[in-house]
N, C-alpha and C positions, 0 to 999 in steps of 0.2 A: 252638798246639795242643800238648798234652802227648803225648809219644811213648808208645805202648802197649808194654808189656813182652812179650817172647816167652812168658813164663809166662801172662800174661793171655790172649794169643791161643790158647795151647794149651788152656787151660781153656774158652775160648769154643768152640773147635773140638770139644771133648769134650761140649759141650752144657750146661755149668754156667750157670745163669740169671744169676747175679751177674756173671760174666765177659762174657756176651753183652750184658747191660745196660750194662756199662762200655764196651764197644766201641761199642755203639749211641749212648750218650751222647757219647762222644768224637767220633764221626763225624757227629752230628746237624747241626752247622752246614753241613757239606758236603752232606749229604742235602737240607737245606732249600734251599740255593742251586741245586742241580741240579733239584729239583722245581719251583722257581719259574721257572726258565728253560724248562722243558718244557711249562708250561701252554699249552693250545691248545683249540680247540673239540673236545670229545670226551674231553679229558684234564684233569681238575680237579687242583688242587694236591694234595689228599689222595691221589688215585689215583697221581699221579706220585711222591709221597713213599713210598707203599707199594711201588711198583716199585723205587725206589731202595733201600729196606730189603731187598727180596728180593735185589737185586744185592749188597748188603753181606753178607747171609748166605752167598751164593755165594762171595764173596771170603774170608770166614772159613773156609769148608770147603776152598778150593782154594789158599790162599796158602802159598808155600814161600819161606823166607828165602833159600834158595840161589839163587833166581832173580835176585837182585841188587837188586831194588827194595824200598823200605820198604813196610810194610803199608799205610800211608796212601796212597801213590802207587798201589799195586795196587788197593786198595779204591775209590779215586776213579775209576779207569778202569772197574772193574766196575759201579759205581753209574751213571756216565755212559752206559755201554752199555745198561744195563737201562732207564734213563729214556728214552734216545733210541729204543730199540726200542718202548717204550710209546707215545711221541709219534708214531712212524711208523705204528704200528697204528691209533692214534686218527684219523689223517688219511686212512685208506683209506675209499673211498666205501661199502664194505660196512657200515660202522658208522653211516652217515648217518641211517637211520631211528631208531636208538637215540639218537643225539646230538640229534635234533630233536624227540623225543617228550617228552611230559609225564611227570613222575614220577607214580606211582600216587596219592600223597596229593594231587596237584593235579588229578586226574581228577574229572569230575563225579560227585557222589554218586548212588547208586542211587535211582530214583524211589520215593517213598513210596506208600502205599495210595491216597491221594487222586489223585495224579498218574497212577497206573496205571488207576484207574477212569475218569479223564478221557480218557486215551489209548484205552482200550477203547471208550468211547462215540464218540470221533472215528473210530475204525476202523469201528465199526458204521455210522456215518453215511456214511462214504466208500463202504463196500461197498453200502449201500442206494442211494446216488447212482449207483454204477456199474451196478447192476441196473436202475434206472429210467431213467437218462439215456442209456445206451449201447444200441445195437442189438446183437442177438446176434453179428453179424459183428465189430463193434467190440470186444465182450467177448472173442471168440476171438483177435483180433489183439493185444489188450492182454495176455492171458494168455501168448501165445507170445512177445511182446516182453519181458515181465518174466522169462520163462524163459531169455532170452539169445539168442533166435533173430534172425538177420539178416533184412532185408526179403526177400531171395531165399528163405531157408529157410522163413519164414512163408508166403510166397506159394505155395511148393511144397506145404507142409503143408495149406493151406486151398484150394488149387486156384484161385488167382487170380494177378494180376500183382503184381510188386513195387510198381508205382505205386499199385495199389489198397490195398496195405498202408500205404504212405506216407500216402495220403489219409485212410485210416481213423485213423491215429495223429494226424494233424493235427486231425481232427474231434473225436476223443475228448479230446485235450488241451484244446481250446477249450471243450468241454462241461464237463469236470471243473474247469478253472481258474475258470470262471464260477460253480461251485456253492459254493465255499468261499473265504473270503479267505485269502491266503497268510500264513504265519506267519513 
């Protein structure tokens, strides 16, 4: 590694793009090694590299030669700390839904007009089946169940027992399952 001059560091701290690019180029091997070590579920190489670069920018802004360490040593610690913090954050359970979800480009495409027409017809057919195959009581139980009511709540609402609600749900499932093949 070539040693960076104090003048280059001063220009980088002042925000001169050429000096920042020189420091970034000089530190890139260390940044890549730190990022490669930090890769884990929820933290890809590019993200870890970005975190390392942010750590390097912090080092550029806060480095003082009077501290006794070389810039490379100081920057290495700042980079490692930034990447380690990102790895720790990626490992937290709160990010699990994001880590396990599909990117938007991999998500299923929106249905076309033909698919929407087919789905509408299937819905009409299902509603017609519900109207003709289910008793009025079973339709009331189904509506309350789909609204999220528990057996006890539905029973209270309809003036019957929870067992009557359970029996109605069993009957209506059997009736509706027999009306259409499952997809």
